[in-house]
VOGU-3710 file (C-alpha; in Angstrom, 3 decimals, decimal comma):
1> mtqelrsevl> 3,693/36,053/17,991  0,854/38,508/18,546  -2,779/37,479/18,437  -3,277/40,027/15,665  -0,699/38,311/13,464  -2,197/34,877/14,162  -5,582/36,247/13,150  -4,068/37,388/9,854  -2,620/33,931/9,240  -5,990/32,298/9,895
11> rhlkhlvgfd> -7,774/34,887/7,735  -5,540/34,026/4,803  -5,835/30,305/5,509  -9,630/30,553/5,521  -9,550/32,094/2,050  -6,984/29,592/0,707  -8,890/26,570/2,024  -12,072/28,015/0,520  -10,723/27,615/-3,003  -11,270/24,121/-4,428
21> ttnpprtfdd> -7,826/23,205/-5,772  -8,196/19,431/-5,642  -5,866/17,477/-7,876  -7,292/15,527/-9,581  -9,322/16,882/-11,326  -7,251/20,118/-11,279  -9,833/22,197/-13,134  -8,940/25,617/-11,681  -7,367/28,443/-13,692  -5,724/31,826/-13,112
31> dglfaylqqa> -8,829/33,216/-11,399  -9,735/32,210/-7,874  -6,787/31,312/-5,681  -4,107/32,690/-7,989  -5,939/36,005/-8,257  -6,211/36,069/-4,462  -2,471/35,514/-4,062  -1,672/38,457/-6,304  -4,136/40,693/-4,469  -2,616/39,633/-1,129
41> lpdfnhtlwn> 0,873/40,604/-2,369  0,290/44,141/-3,716  3,906/45,333/-3,605  5,307/42,316/-5,492  6,137/41,814/-9,134  4,128/38,846/-10,433  4,805/36,449/-13,297  2,079/33,892/-14,011  2,516/30,844/-16,242  -0,421/28,728/-17,401
51> hgegrlglls> 0,802/25,424/-18,822  -2,723/24,119/-19,463  -4,700/21,366/-17,728  -4,835/23,407/-14,521  -1,043/23,561/-14,225  -0,192/27,084/-13,080  2,896/28,678/-11,639  3,097/32,115/-10,010  6,413/33,774/-9,175  5,979/36,774/-6,853
61> vrgtpsllfn> 9,130/38,790/-6,136  9,871/41,794/-3,952  13,325/43,337/-4,191  16,351/41,274/-5,207  16,274/38,136/-3,044  18,727/35,241/-3,245  16,380/32,707/-1,637  13,193/31,233/-3,122  10,277/29,888/-1,049  8,049/27,333/-2,805
71> fhvdtvpatd> 4,434/26,478/-1,928  2,194/24,086/-3,856  -1,442/25,112/-3,558  -3,162/22,017/-4,946  -4,603/19,387/-2,615  -5,625/15,758/-2,730  -9,369/15,131/-3,225  -11,614/15,103/-0,161  -12,997/11,690/0,802  -16,513/10,921/2,000
81> awaqnpfeln> -15,091/10,453/5,506  -14,922/14,227/6,103  -17,275/15,191/8,945  -17,372/18,849/7,831  -17,223/20,825/4,614  -13,534/20,401/3,659  -13,515/23,851/2,042  -14,557/25,683/5,215  -11,802/26,316/7,771  -12,779/25,338/11,298
91> vaddkavglg> -10,545/26,449/14,183  -11,037/24,787/17,572  -8,742/23,553/20,345  -5,776/25,222/18,624  -6,321/23,146/15,479  -7,119/24,640/12,064  -9,111/22,011/10,148  -9,620/22,171/6,383  -8,513/20,524/3,138  -4,926/21,584/2,490
101> acdikgaaac> -4,527/23,300/5,861  -1,504/21,121/6,603  -0,369/20,276/3,058  0,495/23,091/2,444  -1,868/26,059/2,436  -1,018/26,669/6,098  2,570/27,479/5,152  1,395/29,816/2,382  -0,885/31,622/4,847  2,048/32,092/7,239
111> mlaavdvakg> 4,119/33,705/4,501  1,292/35,954/3,306  0,917/37,297/6,840  4,678/37,635/7,399  5,465/39,600/4,222  2,817/42,157/5,114  4,541/43,116/8,375  8,182/42,505/7,398  9,276/44,319/4,253  12,499/42,483/3,357
121> dvallftsde> 13,263/41,088/-0,088  11,652/37,748/-0,853  10,741/35,469/-3,776  7,673/33,214/-3,599  6,809/30,470/-6,098  3,282/29,032/-5,991  2,467/25,948/-8,108  -0,606/23,814/-8,704  0,346/20,280/-9,739  2,443/18,699/-6,976
131> eagnshcikk> -0,246/16,215/-5,956  -0,526/14,822/-9,523  2,781/12,987/-9,324  4,222/14,872/-12,273  5,586/18,241/-11,016  5,337/19,817/-14,467  5,254/23,364/-13,050  8,465/22,968/-11,051  10,271/21,212/-13,891  9,337/24,004/-16,322
141> fladhnsykl> 10,339/26,708/-13,857  13,710/25,114/-13,200  14,374/24,541/-16,890  13,285/27,941/-18,205  13,262/30,585/-15,477  15,195/29,694/-12,359  18,051/31,956/-11,278  17,909/31,085/-7,575  20,583/28,968/-5,907  18,884/28,697/-2,510
151> avvaeptkae> 15,376/27,297/-1,998  12,954/26,305/0,762  10,086/23,934/-0,061  7,378/24,471/2,555  6,057/20,939/3,114  5,001/20,000/6,678  8,067/19,205/8,820  6,839/20,218/12,293  8,615/23,557/11,717  12,017/21,842/11,644
161> ivrahrgiit> 14,465/22,191/8,750  14,747/18,888/6,864  17,915/18,352/4,850  17,226/14,894/3,373  14,319/12,692/2,326  13,527/9,608/0,261  13,280/9,288/-3,509  10,228/7,991/-5,334  9,415/5,481/-8,093  5,937/4,580/-9,324
171> gtvsfkglag> 5,004/2,102/-12,006  2,190/0,141/-13,653  2,552/-3,581/-14,425  0,202/-5,190/-16,965  -0,319/-8,957/-17,208  -1,937/-11,024/-19,949  -3,687/-14,336/-19,371  -5,656/-16,849/-21,395  -9,409/-16,711/-20,797  -11,132/-20,007/-20,087
181> hacaqsgiga> -13,272/-21,945/-17,647  -12,057/-21,742/-14,065  -12,191/-25,533/-13,677  -9,180/-25,967/-15,979  -5,904/-26,901/-14,275  -4,128/-24,497/-16,624  -5,960/-21,640/-14,925  -3,342/-21,463/-12,181  -0,675/-20,299/-14,605  -2,885/-18,873/-17,333
191> salhqavdws> -4,710/-16,388/-15,101  -3,414/-12,830/-15,367  -4,620/-12,231/-11,815  -2,625/-15,201/-10,517  0,454/-13,756/-12,194  -0,161/-10,355/-10,632  -0,566/-11,868/-7,178  2,606/-13,924/-7,618  4,482/-10,798/-8,786  3,202/-8,964/-5,713
201> hhalewaktq> 4,391/-11,756/-3,417  7,935/-11,602/-4,814  7,982/-7,800/-4,662  6,936/-7,802/-1,013  9,528/-10,445/-0,163  12,179/-8,294/-1,865  11,105/-5,293/0,190  11,725/-7,280/3,392  15,343/-7,848/2,330  15,892/-4,081/2,229
211> eslryanlsg> 15,295/-3,477/5,933  18,980/-3,643/6,828  19,789/-0,638/4,609  20,315/2,666/6,411  20,651/6,381/5,727  20,915/8,586/8,829  17,712/7,862/10,787  15,970/6,165/7,827  15,905/2,422/7,233  14,792/0,100/4,438
221> trfnlgtlng> 13,036/0,752/1,140  9,356/1,548/1,462  7,212/-0,475/-0,977  3,478/-0,176/-1,567  0,930/-1,975/-3,758  -1,516/0,777/-4,620  -4,121/-0,918/-6,835  -4,790/-4,356/-8,319  -7,461/-4,767/-10,986  -8,440/-7,551/-13,392
231> gikpnmiaps> -10,601/-10,525/-14,124  -14,256/-10,855/-15,070  -16,004/-13,284/-12,674  -15,148/-16,184/-10,322  -15,715/-18,953/-12,859  -13,561/-17,398/-15,599  -9,767/-17,379/-15,873  -8,677/-13,723/-15,857  -7,453/-12,642/-19,314  -5,857/-9,411/-18,026
241> atlkfglrsl> -4,757/-7,706/-14,836  -3,026/-4,461/-13,913  -1,342/-3,344/-10,713  0,158/-0,042/-9,674  3,018/0,138/-7,196  5,195/2,743/-5,566  8,411/2,708/-3,599  10,375/5,256/-1,600  14,117/4,813/-1,857  16,829/5,878/0,547
251> pgasqddlla> 19,053/8,849/-0,325  22,025/7,589/-2,287  20,166/4,621/-3,818  20,220/4,248/-7,595  16,758/4,728/-9,074  17,925/2,998/-12,259  19,057/-0,091/-10,331  15,816/-0,233/-8,375  13,709/0,051/-11,505  15,829/-2,652/-13,176
261> tfqaltaryp> 15,031/-4,986/-10,254  11,320/-4,685/-10,957  11,798/-4,922/-14,704  13,634/-8,227/-14,154  10,817/-9,486/-11,918  8,232/-8,562/-14,555  10,180/-10,399/-17,262  9,420/-13,710/-15,519  5,778/-13,549/-16,696  4,741/-14,120/-20,349
271> daslepgfia> 3,690/-10,918/-22,115  3,846/-8,855/-18,903  5,131/-5,284/-19,138  6,151/-2,569/-16,708  5,457/1,073/-17,532  7,436/3,454/-15,293  5,486/6,361/-13,813  6,880/9,225/-11,767  10,547/8,791/-10,861  12,582/11,284/-8,861
281> qalasssntl> 15,767/11,157/-6,844  15,942/11,573/-3,092  17,056/14,785/-1,405  20,524/14,353/0,049  21,861/16,548/2,845  21,990/20,241/1,974  24,973/22,450/2,745  25,518/24,444/5,910  25,330/27,702/3,935  21,539/27,611/3,673
291> ieklqgpvgd> 21,121/26,298/7,225  23,148/29,204/8,555  21,090/31,670/6,533  17,795/30,319/7,846  18,872/29,916/11,498  16,099/27,460/12,296  15,975/24,145/14,185  17,253/21,182/12,145  15,328/17,905/12,241  15,848/14,353/11,003
301> avdfwteaal> 15,554/13,051/7,452  11,950/12,129/6,547  10,284/9,228/4,764  8,173/11,220/2,312  9,243/12,769/-1,006  9,014/16,446/-1,923  9,799/18,673/-4,886  12,864/19,871/-2,982  14,673/17,005/-4,719  13,940/18,608/-8,101
311> faaagcdtvv> 15,395/21,928/-6,961  18,482/20,150/-5,630  18,952/18,220/-8,878  18,886/21,566/-10,730  21,743/22,894/-8,603  19,820/24,698/-5,857  20,866/24,313/-2,235  17,479/23,226/-0,894  15,734/22,262/2,339  12,182/21,350/3,333
321> wgpgdiaqah> 10,658/23,509/6,087  7,066/24,182/6,999  4,372/23,975/9,674  2,358/20,846/10,378  2,894/17,113/10,648  2,847/14,868/7,573  0,687/12,462/9,604  -2,206/14,935/9,233  -1,728/15,401/5,462  -4,056/13,567/3,021
331> tagewvdceq> -6,435/12,639/5,861  -10,148/13,211/6,400  -10,324/16,130/8,804  -6,842/17,360/7,802  -5,543/19,893/10,306  -2,562/21,962/11,297  -1,593/22,989/14,817  -2,040/26,748/15,262  1,125/26,872/17,370  3,024/25,477/14,375
341> ldvmtthykr> 1,579/28,293/12,270  2,789/30,758/14,907  6,288/29,276/14,862  6,690/29,390/11,082  5,236/32,889/10,761  7,749/34,040/13,362  10,599/32,410/11,434  9,470/33,957/8,148  9,157/37,391/9,758  12,581/37,064/11,383
351> ildygga> 14,252/36,134/8,087  12,648/39,100/6,339  13,337/41,515/9,198  16,985/40,447/9,294  17,553/41,760/5,795  15,434/39,758/3,464  15,692/36,368/1,888
//
């Protein structure tokens, strides 16, 4: 790829990173980044949906394409561990550092540069609520507007086409205890915090039993305790406690069966309840039709979840394909390798030059 084209990618990425699209709080609207996208795509037809609460979707179409490329433009919040302004792109040692540079504004910048030099047909869908764990924009698009049967979701895959990834389940478990003095023997069972810790122990032991399960190169069921809150002070029995958990299931696993396992565990504790959160199936292997159309390198299944699973569930032949490594996503000092940007821009340009998407 020419240095001129790389400069265009980095110019777009600088602008995209400069827009604060953190989610939460997701306070942005159809000005700012979404206005920039439309200005950067002057020969496209644009349809913008505003679903409220900062949930926007922009479909930009040129010609009559059969393939849809999807980019989410929201990011996780920046932590205090950032050594630089997260909204200022810094390029050094072939690394482009900035919030969202890897996940996934880098991919969007590659496409913006590619469509300017390759004039083939293409459809681009930009959304703003992927990081919220709800995917309202994609669900609405698929339910009300989608006519595409082929889709690429541009999450970071080291520029390799990913055909399968894990599913996701999140949930909140609430426990009730009986407040009292901590010296009481009954405190061991009456404490809501003790119940939550015991629940956590059993859940972690269950997760260990899943390690023998396999799907392609993936193994086991990933389980995580995200938060645990409750209690008042050390000398009081905790009257309430709440924990949030998440798990990543293997392709082919039943989300209903997995959720039932945790509902049964929760039922062991008096007055405890489990409120399911975001639940979505895994992405199973896509067909060879889309792979042959894209003509890119095919990689292994991955451990993380993406909105590609929603497209697949709606009947789209879908893969995940974008620049960057998921290990750099959601980190302080998030970065994407400039060579990865070069590779994906070249792929995008080739697909468009070949006759459009």
